[in-house]
C-alpha positions, -999 to 999 in steps of 0.1 A, spaced: -78 -312 643 -64 -322 611 -91 -342 599 -113 -311 602 -90 -291 578 -106 -288 544 -84 -296 513 -112 -288 489 -106 -261 464 -134 -264 439 -159 -242 458 -152 -212 437 -157 -229 403 -189 -246 418 -206 -215 428 -192 -195 398 -211 -218 376 -243 -222 394 -245 -184 401 -239 -177 364 -207 -159 366 -216 -132 391 -193 -101 396 -169 -113 424 -147 -82 423 -158 -57 450 -187 -79 461 -188 -87 500 -186 -123 502 -197 -144 534 -183 -180 533 -204 -197 561 -186 -227 573 -156 -218 552 -130 -236 572 -95 -225 563 -107 -203 534 -99 -227 505 -126 -210 485 -99 -181 481 -75 -206 466 -99 -216 440 -108 -180 432 -74 -168 425 -76 -131 415 -114 -131 410 -121 -122 447 -107 -93 468 -95 -109 499 -104 -78 521 -140 -82 509 -141 -120 521 -155 -131 554 -151 -167 566 -174 -179 595 -165 -211 610 -173 -232 643 -136 -243 646 -110 -220 660 -80 -240 650 -88 -240 612 -97 -202 615 -61 -196 627 -47 -215 599 -69 -195 575 -55 -161 590 -20 -172 585 -26 -182 549 -47 -152 538 -40 -122 561 -61 -97 542 -92 -117 546 -115 -117 576 -118 -151 597 -145 -150 626 -153 -178 649 -189 -188 653 -190 -204 687 -223 -224 680 -227 -260 694 -220 -289 671 -211 -323 685 -189 -330 654 -173 -297 650 -177 -276 682 -189 -297 712 -179 -269 735 -202 -243 717 -233 -225 725 -266 -240 717 -288 -219 694 -262 -192 691 -274 -167 664 -250 -160 636 -231 -129 647 -238 -94 632 -204 -87 613 -214 -51 610 -221 -51 572 -244 -66 546 -232 -91 520 -239 -94 485 -231 -131 482 -235 -157 511 -222 -192 503 -224 -225 524 -205 -255 509 -212 -288 528 -226 -271 557 -262 -280 559 -251 -316 550 -245 -319 588 -277 -303 603 -312 -312 610 -337 -294 588 -350 -274 616 -317 -258 620 -311 -253 584 -342 -234 582 -332 -212 611 -297 -206 598 -309 -200 564 -332 -173 574 -304 -156 595 -280 -157 564 -307 -141 542 -311 -114 566 -275 -106 564 -277 -99 526 -281 -68 508 -313 -61 487 -307 -82 455 -282 -104 474 -278 -142 469 -274 -170 491 -264 -204 478 -260 -236 498 -253 -273 491 -271 -304 503 -267 -340 495 -295 -361 480 -297 -397 496 -304 -412 462 -276 -394 441 -251 -416 424 -218 -399 431 -198 -412 401 -221 -392 378 -202 -362 389 -169 -379 393 -162 -410 373 -132 -416 393 -153 -423 423 -166 -458 433 -204 -464 424 -227 -456 451 -244 -428 470 -229 -408 498 -248 -428 523 -229 -458 511 -196 -443 513 -202 -431 549 -214 -464 559 -185 -483 543 -161 -461 564 -180 -473 595 -180 -509 584 -141 -506 581 -143 -502 619 -173 -525 624 -168 -555 599 -203 -569 610 -222 -540 602 -248 -547 575 -252 -518 552 -274 -527 524 -308 -523 539 -296 -490 553 -285 -478 520 -317 -488 505 -339 -472 533 -320 -439 528 -324 -441 489 -361 -441 492 -364 -416 521 -376 -379 516 -347 -369 541 -326 -387 567 -298 -383 591 -268 -407 596 -252 -406 629 -221 -429 628 -236 -462 618 -272 -453 629 -297 -441 602 -328 -420 613 -355 -414 586 -372 -380 591 -364 -378 628 -379 -351 653 -364 -319 664 -349 -339 693 -324 -349 668 -311 -316 659 -276 -306 671 -291 -278 694 -315 -303 711 -294 -335 715 -262 -342 736 -240 -359 708 -207 -378 712 -178 -353 706 -165 -359 671 -193 -381 660 -201 -383 624 -234 -365 618 -245 -364 581 -279 -353 568 -296 -360 535 -322 -342 517 -339 -350 483 -343 -324 456 -380 -325 462 -379 -319 500 -356 -289 496 -380 -274 469 -408 -280 495 -388 -260 523 -376 -233 500 -404 -229 472 -389 -196 461 -354 -210 455 -337 -225 426 -324 -260 429 -294 -269 408 -278 -302 399 -242 -309 410 -213 -293 393 -186 -318 384 -166 -332 402 -187 -324 432 -217 -344 439 -238 -321 462 -269 -303 448 -273 -265 455 -302 -242 465 -300 -205 454 -321 -180 471 -321 -143 461 -334 -115 481 -356 -92 458 
């Protein structure tokens, strides 16, 4: 369980900048895939805890969030994911939480989904917004140099980092050609040490039977996200985070 507990506390600063300092107070906020609610740690007094809902696949981290932030709302979303919820229900819709949200956020959620699943869930999240509400979600570009956002990181893309982790367990793994292929792809999925370029729907979490706990990482170029969501605004990463963001507003 512990390797699934997020320690990231930069989400509030990230979204606050990209959403151009929205009015957080008294706004109903949905943190989709919010883990233990560390968004609130970074937010400090800027967010009312009783206006914050965290939806996540992992029951254990939600219990930890409830203990740390008792006034906030933590809801289990029992959807299947080989990596995060292997006992979950396939194609389970996002639950109706009984209200509409002003702001919906998803940090490092669609970095672990097939685009078909991303499109499905983005549509459901937008339907949970009030008129004029905003959805912001992050994605990882396979060609983005992470050290541009955080100079303390070693040079390389996120694909390289993930493959180097696999290489530590499999010293014979040749990663250079995989990194290069990902770099020039429109979008790709890396499952453990196997790279798939633009794989079909059968590679979505909801269609395939993955190995419980496997690493499933997806990468989308800025251009591809603009193709999928032409009405959205695609933003550069906010240091020290290296993920891009797509902002969609309900008119």
